[in-house]
PABA-945867 format. One line per 10 residues: their letters; for each residue x, y, z of N, C-alpha, C. Coordinates in steps of 0.001 Angstrom, whole numbers, always signed. Each point is the difference from the previous one (the first is absolute). Last residue first. Layout:
N
a> X/Y/Z/X/Y/Z/X/Y/Z; ...;
END
This chain:
144
xxxxxxxxxx> -25682/+47501/-70926/+784/-291/-1201/+822/+1201/-384; -3386/-2765/+4077/+657/+1238/-434/+899/-356/-1168; -4690/-2278/+2764/+1286/-34/-695/+560/+1392/-166; -4252/-979/+2116/+772/-1173/+393/+1387/-37/-631; -3532/+3353/-785/+391/+39/+1408/+929/-1139/+421; -1640/+289/-4676/+903/+1069/+427/+353/-10/+1494; -2577/-2810/-3534/+615/-526/+1236/+969/+1016/+607; -2450/+1003/-4028/-985/-681/+835/+571/-475/+1324; +2774/+2044/-3306/-968/+988/+474/-984/-648/+977; +3061/-2699/-2305/+640/+724/+1102/-941/+1033/+602;
xxxxxxxxxx> -1417/-2309/-3850/+29/-896/+1166/+615/+698/+1211; +49/+2333/-4055/-1375/-122/+508/-58/-899/+1226; +4081/+332/-2217/-282/+1255/+712/-1422/-1/+540; +1338/-3613/-2688/+700/-42/+1291/-301/+1258/+801; -1712/-201/-4375/-638/-995/+861/+629/-62/+1378; +1924/+2776/-3367/-1274/+532/+494/-671/-969/+968; +5249/-410/-213/-1050/+10/-1017/-1275/+559/+621; +5395/-898/+1187/-1001/+1031/+256/-980/+48/-1158; +2934/-4330/+1932/-54/+1014/-1058/-1125/+973/+311; +2537/-2570/+4054/-999/-206/-1052/+133/+1096/-1057;
xxxxxxxxxx> +2430/-2471/+4800/+177/+912/-1125/-1053/-346/-1042; -216/-807/+5591/+137/-545/-1354/+276/+1131/-981; -143/-1460/+5840/+17/+945/-1107/+195/-697/-1332; -1549/-462/+5722/+524/-671/-1177/-106/+986/-1162; -1580/+750/+4611/+1378/+361/-305/+610/-873/-1097; -4249/-2164/+1861/+360/+1382/+295/+1505/+164/-217; -2473/-3783/-2851/+387/+286/+1381/+299/+1479/+161; -1421/-1760/-4199/-744/-867/+908/+311/+284/+1464; +426/+1849/-5113/+292/+630/+1286/-783/-745/+1079; -41/-371/-5056/+1002/-830/+702/+459/+654/+1305;
xxxxxxxxxx> -3621/+1318/-3109/+1233/+794/-42/+1167/-716/+685; -4294/-1946/+46/+402/+100/-1403/+1280/+800/-169; -1919/-273/+4288/+515/-1309/-379/+483/+10/-1451; -2164/+3806/+1666/+1326/-124/+610/+644/-1330/-378; -4392/+626/-1390/+881/+928/-725/+1420/-84/+561; -3315/-2463/+2218/+288/-583/-1317/+944/+896/-799; -1704/+1550/+4117/+972/-1071/+244/+429/-627/-1321; -3426/+3127/-152/+1257/+667/+332/+1103/-1030/+193; -4307/-1626/-631/+481/+613/-1243/+1345/+684/+226; -2325/-1909/+3754/+657/-983/-871/+509/+580/-1319;
xxxxxxxxxx> -259/+3063/+4441/-951/-599/-925/+722/-989/-925; +1891/+887/+4960/-149/+745/-1247/-934/-765/-943; +1670/-978/+4744/-1391/+210/-384/-138/+885/-1239; +4229/-1194/+2094/-702/-1255/-211/-1382/+219/-578; +4443/+3140/-770/-1173/-142/+853/-649/-1327/-305; +4847/+3211/-848/-718/-1248/-169/-1160/-56/+962; +4024/+3491/-2604/-1026/-213/+1007/-663/-1335/-260; +3435/+1834/-2794/+357/+626/+1269/-990/-294/+1110; +2179/-1746/-5097/-1195/-81/+834/+370/+495/+1388; +2268/+1374/-4850/+210/-641/+1306/-1325/-12/+741;
xxxxxxxxxx> +2247/+702/-5353/-1153/+97/+891/+310/-769/+1276; +2439/+2415/-4573/+276/-912/+1112/-1103/+216/+1019; +442/+901/-5665/-423/+376/+1347/+472/-1041/+1002; +997/+2016/-5441/+100/-1082/+976/-392/+516/+1383; +288/+2763/-3874/-663/-1170/-575/-52/-1156/+987; +5/+5607/+979/+839/-1167/-246/-824/-1154/-556; -1980/+4186/+1265/+929/+241/-1095/+834/-1229/-328; -5119/+1099/+2117/+1247/-709/+295/+907/+106/-1215; -4326/+2921/+2321/+585/-547/-1228/+1356/-605/+347; -4331/+421/+3412/+1283/+588/-393/+531/-664/-1269;
xxxxxxxxxx> -5202/+745/+1382/+1000/-1065/-34/+1325/+597/-444; -3949/+2627/+81/+517/-208/+1362/+1089/-1064/+33; -2412/+1070/-4013/+895/+1105/+344/+597/-175/+1393; -3315/-2980/-1841/+1365/-283/-465/+976/+1110/+361; -4376/-996/+3099/+295/+491/-1359/+1474/-210/-349; -2620/-3321/+3370/+680/+1294/-8/+258/+455/-1432; -1976/-4279/+1600/-790/+1005/-719/+676/+1364/-60; +1794/-3796/+2437/+15/-334/-1429/-734/+1057/-817; +60/+294/+4734/+1331/+290/-528/+66/-285/-1496; -3956/-1102/+2240/+154/+1454/-53/+1363/+386/-565;
xxxxxxxxxx> -925/-4572/+743/-782/+513/-1130/+149/+1507/-132; +2025/-2059/+3708/+663/-422/-1228/-729/+545/-1222; -1940/+664/+4230/+1176/+863/-187/+740/-353/-1288; -3593/-2751/+1223/-494/+1336/-351/+1169/+944/-260; +1007/-4302/+1598/-495/-54/-1381/-477/+1376/-465; +1291/-468/+4479/+1165/-109/-859/-421/-24/-1462; -3343/-123/+3259/+616/+1332/-66/+1204/-7/-930; -2012/-4135/+863/-875/+827/-828/+559/+1414/-136; +2209/-2983/+2882/+184/-398/-1393/-854/+847/-940; -511/+654/+4619/+1313/+467/-433/+258/-354/-1466;
xxxxxxxxxx> -3913/-1653/+2029/-90/+1450/-217/+1330/+573/-475; -112/-4565/+1159/-807/+237/-1193/-85/+1492/-309; +2145/-1328/+3986/+797/-368/-1163/-761/+288/-1294; -2320/+671/+4059/+1075/+985/-164/+843/-309/-1232; -3341/-3086/+1207/-602/+1243/-463/+1068/+1048/-266; +1322/-4083/+1915/-415/-191/-1380/-561/+1295/-583; +1088/-30/+4549/+1214/-44/-811/-350/-170/-1482; -3456/-161/+3216/+489/+1372/-168/+1250/+24/-884; -1914/-4162/+1373/-714/+649/-1118/+493/+1418/-259; +3470/-3453/+2093/-1265/+575/+433/-675/+667/-1200;
xxxxxxxxxx> +3481/-4283/-13/-145/+1433/-238/-1378/+441/+470; +3709/-4280/+1043/-1383/+445/-86/-30/+1514/-187; +3980/-2695/+771/-374/+205/-1387/-1425/+518/-165; +2014/-1226/+4253/+639/+1216/-501/-404/+293/-1447; -1576/-3953/+2157/-556/+1172/+674/+606/+1285/-563; +1623/-4161/-1554/-1374/+193/-442/-592/+1267/+608; +4313/-1380/+1353/+29/+545/-1353/-1414/+245/-518; +504/-1999/+4272/+505/+1374/+7/-37/+595/-1405; -1176/-4565/+532/-1012/+878/+582/+446/+1455/-42; +2990/-3401/-1405/-1063/+210/-975/-1056/+956/+541;
xxxxxxxxxx> +4938/+643/+1774/-915/-1130/+6/-1151/+325/-941; +4915/+1969/-742/-1299/+273/+599/-802/-1286/+34; +5452/+434/+275/-1116/-297/-897/-1292/+294/+725; +5461/+1665/+457/-1273/-357/+603/-1042/-251/-1069; +4604/+8/-1828/-90/+118/+1458/-1346/-452/+510; +1515/-134/-4683/-261/+1354/+477/-188/+101/+1505; +990/-4207/-2479/+878/+1044/-514/-191/+1333/+700; -1512/-4302/+2796/+104/+249/-1428/+856/+1201/-304; -1008/-2470/+4275/-1166/+736/-470/+63/+299/-1494; +3609/-2226/+2263/-1197/-836/+116/-1209/+701/-614;
xxxxxxxxxx> +4084/+2325/+262/+88/-1076/-983/-1236/-884/+28; +361/+3388/+3236/-179/+580/-1328/+56/-1067/-1077; +929/-1262/+4437/-1435/+270/-176/-277/+610/-1367; +4484/-769/+1130/-697/-1277/-126/-1495/+224/-224; +2713/+3716/+932/+260/-521/-1342/-757/-1303/-235; -160/+1889/+4320/-782/+795/-954/+215/-486/-1435; +2544/-2068/+3404/-1427/-309/+177/-837/+775/-1019; +4609/+877/+215/-237/-1332/-553/-1470/-377/+93; +1403/+4022/+1999/+36/+94/-1454/-295/-1350/-647; +458/+131/+4679/-1240/+669/-414/-81/+117/-1519;
xxxxxxxxxx> +3996/-1712/+1849/-1100/-954/+169/-1338/+612/-436; +3807/+2764/+34/+124/-1009/-1050/-1140/-1009/+73; +342/+3248/+3404/-413/+625/-1255/+31/-1016/-1139; +1643/-1420/+4193/-1438/+253/+79/-526/+572/-1316; +4642/-632/+488/-696/-1287/-91/-1510/+208/-25; +2698/+3755/+733/+110/-453/-1379/-732/-1326/-194; +315/+1706/+4387/-903/+805/-807/+15/-450/-1459; +3059/-2021/+2954/-1362/-421/+308/-1019/+773/-830; +4519/+1237/-275/-208/-1300/-642/-1424/-489/+250; +1339/+3903/+2180/-98/+238/-1438/-289/-1305/-737;
xxxxxxxxxx> +938/-60/+4673/-1350/+489/-286/-216/+194/-1505; +3547/-3707/+1830/-173/+1457/+4/-1415/+374/-449; +1473/-4399/+2702/-273/+358/-1391/-307/+1492/-7; +2210/-4080/+3595/-294/+1402/-304/-202/+180/-1506; -972/-4446/+3296/+942/+581/-956/-451/+1404/-403; -1192/-1819/+4905/-442/-205/-1377/+1013/+612/-962; +1737/-1717/+4733/-911/+1031/-507/-374/-335/-1445; +1794/-2880/+4641/+60/+187/-1447/-1027/+1059/-443; +356/-1365/+4592/+1191/+738/-394/+57/+248/-1492; -3361/-2714/+2118/-218/+1415/+292/+1157/+842/-493;
xxxx> +285/-4674/-368/-1009/+513/-918/-247/+1483/+226; +2923/-2348/+2925/+618/+173/-1311/-1005/+594/-1001; -1416/-1092/+4307/+868/+1159/+66/+633/+264/-1364; -2592/-3825/+581/-807/+1182/+0/+851/+1246/+0;
END
C-alpha cells in the first residue's frame, strides 16, 4: 500500500491534452458528415415537406409581381424610337445585373435567348434592331 501511494500518475502537459481533445472532436464531426452525405445535415422528410408549403399570400404576391413585370415590359416596348439611344458600334457587350425569381416568363425567356442565365454573366452580340428591341424590354435586368 505504501508503494502504491508513492507512485504518481504520469505527467501529460496541458497543451497535449487540449490537442487530443480537439482532434477527437474533429474526428467525430468528420465521421458524422461522412455518414450524412456530401452536404452535412440532411433534412428529414417531415421538415422538408413543412418548409416547402407555400401560403396563399405568397402565391398572390408572386402573381401580382409577375403581372407588374409584364406591364412594365410592354410599356418599355411601346416607347417612341426617339427615346431609344442610337448605338454607333456594331458589337454590344450585355451584362445581367439583376435577378428575380418572380419575373414574368416572357422576360425570363428574353434573358434566356440572350444567354444571360445568371446574374453578372455577360455576352457579346451584334447590334441589330431585334437585339435592341429585346434589350429595351429587359432594361432593368441588364446593362450594355
